[in-house]
C-alpha positions in Angstrom: 82.1 85.2 104.3 83.0 88.6 102.8 83.2 87.1 99.2 79.8 85.3 99.4 77.5 87.9 98.0 74.1 86.2 97.2 72.2 83.4 95.7 70.8 83.6 92.1 67.9 81.6 90.8 68.9 79.5 87.8 65.4 79.9 86.3 64.1 83.4 87.0 67.4 85.1 87.8 66.2 86.6 91.1 69.0 87.4 93.6 68.7 86.7 97.3 70.9 87.7 100.2 72.5 84.7 102.0 70.2 85.0 104.9 67.0 85.3 102.9 66.8 81.7 101.5 68.2 78.3 102.3 67.5 75.9 99.5 65.6 76.8 96.3 64.0 79.8 94.8 60.7 80.7 96.7 59.2 82.0 93.4 59.6 79.0 91.1 61.6 76.3 92.9 64.6 76.8 90.7 68.1 75.7 91.9 70.2 78.5 93.4 73.6 79.4 92.2 76.0 80.8 94.8 77.3 84.2 93.7 80.8 85.2 94.8 82.5 88.6 94.8 85.1 87.9 92.0 86.5 91.4 92.3 87.3 90.9 96.0 88.8 87.4 95.3 91.1 88.7 92.6 92.3 91.5 94.9 93.0 89.3 97.8 94.1 86.0 96.2 96.1 84.7 93.2 96.7 81.6 91.1 100.2 81.3 92.7 98.7 81.3 96.1 96.4 78.4 95.1 99.0 76.3 93.3 101.7 76.7 95.9 99.4 75.7 98.8 100.5 72.7 100.8 96.9 71.7 101.6 96.3 68.3 100.1 92.5 68.5 99.9 89.7 70.6 98.5 90.2 73.1 101.2 93.2 74.5 99.2 90.4 76.3 97.3 88.9 77.9 100.4 89.2 81.4 98.8 86.8 80.2 96.1 84.3 78.6 98.6 81.3 80.2 100.4 82.1 78.5 103.7 84.7 78.7 106.4 87.3 75.9 107.0 85.6 73.4 109.4 89.0 72.6 110.9 89.9 69.1 111.9 93.2 68.9 110.0 94.0 65.2 109.6 90.4 64.1 109.9 88.3 62.8 106.9 86.6 66.2 106.3 90.1 67.6 105.7 91.0 64.8 103.4 88.2 65.2 100.9 89.2 66.1 97.4 92.7 66.5 95.8 92.1 63.1 94.1 94.7 61.7 91.6 94.6 62.4 87.9 96.1 59.5 86.0 97.6 59.7 82.5 97.1 56.1 81.4 99.4 56.0 78.4 98.6 52.4 77.4 94.9 53.0 77.5 95.3 56.3 75.6 97.2 54.4 72.8 94.5 51.8 72.7 91.8 54.5 72.3 93.9 56.4 69.8 93.9 59.6 71.9 96.9 61.9 72.1 95.9 63.3 75.5 93.9 61.3 78.0 93.4 61.4 81.7 91.2 59.7 84.3 90.4 61.4 87.6 89.8 58.9 90.3 87.3 60.0 92.9 87.3 56.6 94.4 90.3 57.8 96.4 88.1 60.1 98.6 87.7 59.2 102.3 84.4 57.4 101.8 85.4 56.3 98.3 83.2 58.5 96.1 82.9 62.0 94.6 80.1 62.8 97.1 82.6 63.6 99.8 83.2 66.9 98.1 79.6 68.0 98.5 79.2 66.6 102.0 82.4 68.3 103.3 81.2 71.7 102.2 77.6 71.1 103.4 78.8 70.0 106.8 81.0 73.1 107.0 77.9 75.1 106.3 75.9 73.2 108.9 78.6 74.0 111.4 78.4 77.7 110.5 74.6 77.9 111.0 74.8 75.6 114.0 72.5 72.9 112.6 71.5 70.3 115.1 71.0 67.6 112.5 71.9 67.2 108.8 69.6 64.9 106.8 69.8 63.6 103.3 68.3 61.1 100.9 70.8 58.8 99.1 71.2 55.6 97.1 74.3 55.1 99.2 77.3 57.3 98.2 75.9 60.7 99.2 74.7 59.2 102.5 78.0 57.5 103.2 79.8 60.8 102.4 77.5 62.8 104.7 77.8 60.1 107.5 81.6 60.1 107.2 82.1 63.9 107.0 79.6 64.4 109.9 81.3 61.8 112.1 84.6 63.5 111.7 83.3 66.8 113.3 80.7 65.3 115.6 77.7 66.5 113.5 74.6 64.3 114.0 73.3 63.0 110.6 70.2 61.1 109.5 70.2 59.2 106.2 67.1 58.0 104.2 68.1 55.3 101.7 66.1 52.9 99.5 66.1 49.5 101.1 67.4 48.2 97.7 70.7 50.1 98.0 73.9 47.9 97.8 74.8 46.4 101.2 78.3 47.8 101.0 76.9 51.3 101.0 74.4 50.6 103.8 77.3 49.2 105.8 79.2 52.4 105.5 76.3 54.5 106.7 75.9 52.3 109.8 79.6 52.1 110.6 80.0 55.8 110.5 77.3 56.1 113.2 74.6 57.9 111.3 71.0 57.1 112.0 70.0 55.1 108.9 66.3 54.8 107.9 65.7 52.5 104.9 62.7 53.5 102.8 60.5 50.9 101.2 60.5 52.8 98.0 62.9 54.5 95.5 65.4 57.3 95.7 62.9 59.9 94.6 60.5 59.0 97.4 63.4 59.1 99.9 64.3 62.5 98.6 60.8 63.9 99.1 60.7 62.4 102.6 64.0 64.0 103.6 62.8 67.4 102.6 59.5 67.0 104.4 61.3 65.8 107.5 63.7 68.8 107.4 60.8 71.2 107.3 59.0 69.3 110.1 61.8 68.9 112.5 64.1 71.9 111.6 66.9 69.7 110.3 69.4 71.0 107.7 68.8 69.2 104.4 71.8 68.1 102.3 69.7 66.7 99.4 71.6 66.9 96.1 70.2 69.3 93.6 68.3 71.0 96.4 70.9 72.4 98.8 73.0 75.0 96.8 76.1 74.1 98.8 76.3 70.6 97.2 77.3 72.1 93.9 79.8 74.4 95.6 81.5 71.2 96.9 81.4 69.5 93.6 82.9 72.4 91.7 86.2 71.8 93.5 86.8 68.9 91.0 86.8 71.5 88.3 89.5 73.4 90.2 91.6 70.3 90.5 91.3 69.5 86.8 92.3 73.1 86.0 95.3 72.9 88.3 96.5 69.4 87.5 95.8 69.3 83.8 95.1 72.7 82.2 97.7 74.7 84.0 100.3 72.0 83.4 99.6 71.6 79.7 99.5 75.2 78.3 100.2 73.8 74.8 96.7 72.4 74.6 95.0 74.3 71.8 91.7 72.4 71.8 89.3 72.7 74.8 89.5 69.8 77.2 86.6 67.3 76.8 85.3 66.0 80.2 83.1 62.9 80.4 80.9 62.9 83.5 78.3 60.4 84.8 74.9 62.0 85.4 72.0 61.1 87.6 70.3 64.0 89.2 72.6 66.4 87.4 74.3 68.0 90.3 77.8 66.8 89.5 77.9 68.1 86.0 76.3 71.4 87.0 78.8 71.7 89.9 81.8 71.1 87.7 80.3 73.6 85.2 80.0 76.1 88.1 83.7 75.6 89.0 84.9 76.3 85.5 82.6 79.4 85.3 84.1 80.7 88.5 87.6 80.3 87.0 86.5 82.1 83.8 85.0 84.9 85.8 88.3 85.3 87.7 90.3 85.3 84.4 92.2 82.2 85.6 90.9 79.9 82.9 91.9 80.2 79.2 89.0 78.4 77.6 85.9 76.6 78.9 86.2 72.8 78.7 83.5 70.9 76.8 81.3 68.9 79.2 79.7 65.6 78.1 77.1 64.1 80.4 76.7 60.3 80.3 73.5 58.6 81.5 72.4 55.0 81.6 69.6 54.3 79.1 67.3 53.3 81.9 67.7 56.6 83.7 68.1 59.2 81.0 65.7 62.0 81.8 68.3 64.7 81.3 69.9 63.2 78.2 66.4 62.9 76.7 65.7 66.6 77.3 69.1 67.7 75.9 68.7 65.5 72.8 65.2 66.9 72.2 66.6 70.5 72.4 64.6 71.2 75.6 65.2 72.2 79.2 62.0 70.5 80.3 62.8 67.4 82.3 60.3 64.7 82.0 60.4 62.0 84.8 61.2 58.4 83.9 60.8 55.1 85.6 64.5 54.7 86.3 66.1 51.2 86.1 69.8 50.7 85.8 72.6 48.7 87.4 74.3 52.0 88.1 72.4 52.8 91.3 74.3 56.0 92.0 72.8 57.6 88.9 69.4 55.9 89.0 66.9 58.8 89.3 63.3 59.1 88.2 63.1 62.9 88.3 66.5 64.7 88.3 66.5 67.6 90.7 69.2 69.6 89.0 68.1 68.9 85.4 68.0 72.4 83.9 71.5 73.3 85.0 72.7 69.9 83.9 71.3 70.5 80.4 73.0 73.9 80.3 76.3 72.5 81.4 76.5 70.6 78.1 74.7 73.2 75.8 76.7 76.2 77.1 80.1 74.4 76.7 79.4 72.9 73.3 79.4 69.5 74.9 76.6 66.9 74.7 74.8 63.9 76.3 75.3 60.2 75.6 73.1 57.3 76.7 74.7 53.9 77.4 73.3 50.4 78.0 73.9 48.6 81.3 75.8 46.0 79.3 78.2 48.7 78.2 78.6 49.9 81.8 79.6 46.4 82.9 82.0 46.1 80.0 83.6 49.4 80.9 84.2 48.2 84.5 86.1 45.2 83.1 88.0 47.3 80.6 89.3 49.7 83.1 90.5 47.1 85.6 93.5 45.9 83.6 94.8 49.5 83.7 94.7 49.7 87.5 91.3 51.4 88.0 88.4 49.8 89.8 85.3 51.8 89.1 81.8 51.3 90.4 79.0 51.3 87.8 78.3 55.0 87.9 82.0 55.8 87.4 82.4 53.3 84.6 79.4 55.0 82.9 81.6 58.0 82.0 84.2 55.7 80.3 81.4 53.9 78.4 80.3 57.3 77.2 83.7 58.1 75.9 83.9 54.9 74.0 80.6 55.7 72.3 81.6 59.3 71.6 84.7 58.0 69.8 82.5 55.7 67.7 80.2 58.5 66.8 83.0 60.9 66.0 82.0 63.3 68.8 85.6 63.5 69.9 88.7 63.0 67.8 92.3 61.8 68.4 93.5 65.4 68.8 90.9 66.3 71.5 92.3 66.2 75.0 90.0 64.0 77.1 89.4 63.5 80.8 87.0 60.8 82.2 85.7 61.3 85.7 85.4 58.1 87.7 83.0 59.0 90.6 83.4 56.0 92.9 85.4 52.9 93.9 84.3 49.5 92.6 84.1 48.1 96.2 80.9 50.2 96.6 79.1 47.6 94.5 80.9 44.2 94.5 77.8 42.5 93.1 78.0 44.6 89.9 81.7 44.1 89.7 81.3 40.3 89.7 78.8 40.6 86.9 81.5 42.4 84.8 84.1 39.6 85.0 84.4 35.9 84.6 84.4 34.0 87.9 87.7 32.8 89.3 88.7 29.2 88.7 88.6 26.7 91.5 91.2 23.9 91.5 92.5 21.2 93.9 95.5 22.4 96.0 98.0 20.2 94.0 100.6 20.8 91.4 99.0 18.4 88.8 95.8 20.3 89.2 97.6 23.6 88.7 99.5 22.3 85.6 96.2 21.0 84.1 94.5 24.3 84.7 97.4 26.3 83.2 97.5 24.1 80.2 93.8 24.4 79.6 93.8 28.2 80.1 
């Protein structure tokens, strides 16, 4: 692509031409940022071109992506992104917020945020004529890769922990990917996927390893810009965005998207990004709160399997996403995550544990005074609750069982 200039190491700052590297910096293993030719983009494209596009997917932002359109209009890969942003007025009033939105990534084709990354990675795989795309996943990234790959006939192999929720494993299998369950955790599956990619010449999608994952995830920032910030020019305070964090790639990708818009002069002010982690998987939050960029591994244990990571692979950029935007990090208990699932439901939103984590973080931020009533706030729900029905059932009271008679019904209604 004429506007894809180079990769730049996020640690040492070394630049590489697109054909010189594939995954991480050869010098220090740092994550690579994709560098675009912003001058070229501004000469050839405009805000009006983007906002008047009839394309109802992330591909409306093709001028800001380092890949070609993979085609397949009407297929799942061309349906990823462009998810709804809800202005939940009743919930905003309850929270005491003047401006409040929730972006629902559960509306993606495979029901999670990970479709964005997988769509762009599969597009890249098609460009480089990769025979196989492989990834490690606790479920969502694998389902997204399987679904996006299936839509264009791209062979995919998924390594997942055998403890992943059955609903997510079912998605992998139904989409036709080769699924290999690992008798270990996500981090072990991650390392195996990289080793297999090198051994067999597969193209590795691993989050926080393949630089194109962040390029897919940044499209959520573009949608927040187009559907919130451009429509509400009266906002004087920066938008505060709450994002669930596991390996760190979602928050770093969203940060990258906003940085792209700033570099183009299309964004008035940088939003404040708040990462939210489960207490049992908080390596990035721990580093941020200690004022450090050194990520120390943890023994992750949380009900939010999508953000359960021992060693985050995009930790440094995730720390910077908060520190460079005057945001922060918040840790929440599993009990708070389950409570958040139950609280969002009556407002029409069914979130999986990872997505509800962001809302739990907002509640804590309000208690701590990190955000005020005048701050415009957006919460990112990263996945549909049907991804983990077991967790959802823990969040609510079981349904009543009665005899199929009117007396039984009247008795129940009276007691309830």
